[in-house]
C-alpha positions in Angstrom: 0.0 0.0 0.0 1.2 3.5 -0.8 0.7 4.9 2.7 3.3 2.4 4.0 6.0 4.3 2.1 5.0 7.7 3.6 6.9 9.3 6.5 5.4 9.2 10.0 1.8 10.4 10.7 1.3 14.0 9.9 4.6 14.4 8.1 3.9 13.4 4.5 3.7 15.8 1.5 1.3 14.5 -1.2 0.8 16.0 -4.7 -2.5 14.9 -6.4 -2.5 15.6 -10.1 -6.2 14.7 -10.4 -9.5 16.3 -9.6 -10.1 17.6 -6.0 -11.8 14.9 -4.2 -12.9 15.1 -0.5 -12.6 11.4 0.0 -8.9 11.4 -1.1 -8.1 14.3 1.2 -9.9 12.6 4.1 -8.1 9.4 3.4 -4.6 10.9 3.3 -5.2 13.5 6.1 -3.8 11.4 9.0 -0.4 11.0 7.1 -0.2 14.5 5.6 1.4 17.8 6.5 0.6 19.0 3.0 -1.9 17.7 0.4 -1.6 19.8 -2.7 -3.9 19.5 -5.7 -2.7 20.4 -9.2 -5.5 19.1 -11.4 -3.9 18.4 -14.8 -7.1 17.1 -16.5 -8.1 20.5 -17.9 -4.7 21.4 -19.3 -4.7 18.0 -21.0 -8.1 18.5 -22.4 -7.2 22.0 -23.7 -3.9 20.9 -25.3 -0.9 23.2 -25.6 -2.9 26.3 -24.7 -2.3 25.7 -21.0 1.4 24.6 -21.2 3.3 24.3 -19.0 0.9 22.6 -16.6 -0.1 24.3 -13.3 2.3 22.6 -10.9 3.8 24.0 -7.7 7.1 25.7 -8.4 10.3 23.8 -7.3 12.0 25.6 -4.5 8.7 27.1 -3.3 7.0 23.8 -2.6 9.0 21.4 -0.4 9.7 18.1 -2.1 6.8 15.7 -2.1 6.8 12.2 -0.7 4.0 10.9 -3.0 2.7 12.1 -6.4 -0.6 10.7 -7.5 -0.7 10.7 -11.3 -3.7 8.4 -11.6 -4.3 7.7 -15.3 -2.9 11.0 -16.5 0.3 9.6 -18.0 -1.8 7.9 -20.7 -3.0 11.2 -22.0 0.5 12.7 -22.6 2.5 12.2 -25.8 6.0 10.8 -25.2 7.6 14.3 -25.5 5.1 15.8 -23.1 5.5 12.9 -20.7 9.2 13.7 -20.6 8.5 17.4 -19.9 6.1 16.6 -17.1 8.5 14.1 -15.6 11.2 16.8 -15.6 8.8 19.1 -13.8 7.9 16.4 -11.3 11.6 15.6 -10.7 12.0 19.1 -9.5 9.3 18.5 -6.9 10.8 15.2 -5.8 13.5 13.9 -3.5 15.2 10.6 -3.4 12.4 8.0 -2.6 9.5 10.1 -3.8 6.8 7.7 -5.1 4.9 8.3 -8.3 1.7 6.3 -8.6 0.2 5.8 -12.1 -2.3 3.6 -13.9 -1.4 2.6 -17.4 -3.9 1.3 -19.9 -2.8 -2.0 -21.5 -6.0 -2.5 -23.5 -6.4 -1.1 -27.1 -8.8 1.6 -25.9 -9.2 4.0 -23.0 -11.7 6.7 -22.0 -11.4 9.9 -24.0 -10.7 11.9 -20.9 -8.8 11.1 -17.7 -11.2 9.8 -15.1 -11.9 10.8 -11.5 -10.4 8.5 -8.9 -11.5 8.2 -5.3 -9.8 6.3 -2.5 -12.7 4.2 -1.2 -10.8 2.7 1.7 -7.4 1.3 2.6 -7.6 -1.3 -0.1 -10.0 0.0 -2.8 -9.8 2.7 -5.5 -13.0 3.8 -7.3 -13.0 5.1 -10.8 -15.6 6.9 -12.7 -15.9 7.5 -16.5 -19.4 8.8 -17.1 -19.0 9.6 -20.8 -18.5 6.0 -22.0 -16.7 7.4 -25.1 -13.4 5.6 -25.9 -10.2 6.4 -27.9 -7.0 4.5 -28.7 -4.7 4.0 -25.8 -0.9 4.6 -26.2 -0.3 1.3 -24.3 3.0 2.5 -22.8 5.3 -0.3 -21.9 7.8 -0.2 -19.1 10.9 0.6 -21.2 9.1 3.5 -22.9 7.9 4.8 -19.5 11.4 4.6 -18.0 12.9 6.5 -21.0 10.3 9.3 -20.5 10.4 9.3 -16.7 14.1 10.0 -16.2 15.1 9.8 -12.6 12.2 7.5 -11.7 12.7 3.7 -11.3 9.9 1.1 -11.3 9.4 0.0 -7.7 6.4 -2.3 -8.5 3.9 -3.2 -11.2 0.7 -4.9 -10.7 -1.6 -6.1 -13.6 -5.2 -5.2 -12.7 -8.4 -6.3 -14.4 -10.0 -4.2 -17.2 -6.7 -3.7 -19.1 -4.8 -1.5 -16.6 -1.4 -1.9 -15.0 -0.7 -0.1 -11.7 2.8 1.4 -11.5 4.6 2.7 -8.5 7.8 4.5 -9.4 10.5 5.7 -6.9 12.5 8.8 -7.6 16.3 8.4 -7.6 18.4 11.3 -8.8 20.7 9.0 -10.7 18.7 8.0 -13.8 21.0 5.1 -14.6 19.8 3.3 -11.4 16.9 1.0 -12.4 15.2 -1.8 -10.6 15.7 -5.1 -12.5 12.5 -6.0 -14.4 12.3 -9.4 -12.7 12.2 -7.6 -9.3 9.4 -5.2 -10.2 6.4 -7.6 -10.4 4.2 -7.7 -7.3 1.3 -9.9 -6.4 -0.6 -7.2 -4.5 -1.9 -3.9 -5.6 -1.7 -0.5 -3.9 -5.4 -0.3 -4.6 -7.7 -2.7 -6.5 -9.6 -0.6 -8.9 -13.4 -0.6 -8.8 -15.3 0.9 -11.7 -18.5 2.9 -11.7 -18.1 5.9 -9.3 
């Protein structure tokens, strides 16, 4: 579970790149000193008009312990994924975790969904539109090329054509966890559809 990697109670700094969600704030509140929200869904929907994305400025915001990217990485072209990763690296310290859900199926929702922590072991997901588009189907080597400085800590294949990734930031980009050591049998959150 992601909270196990956080510092002691009341000390963690979490950056949520999704929609503001009271359930997520309430869930992380016991661990958090800071819970910052930088909803990237609108900039992604608007395209280059809102670039760079509205993230806290490095040096102003203390490094975060956990960054929740939800399914947003799927909606970035490889070049943009690299640019966002560079911005996130500036908000990270050694050991910062980056949580992301990567679509492995041929299609994904047209827009990034809304994710809610529904308990210590369940994550709820809502896509009300039902409209689908082609998924980039990023694989681990492509993700690591784009997410320089981040290493795969664990990967878990979920149902519904989604892989859950937890990356750990390490300032030396050449340091990578061997692929055979990245597979886990437990998820940070089993995903439940239909929020």
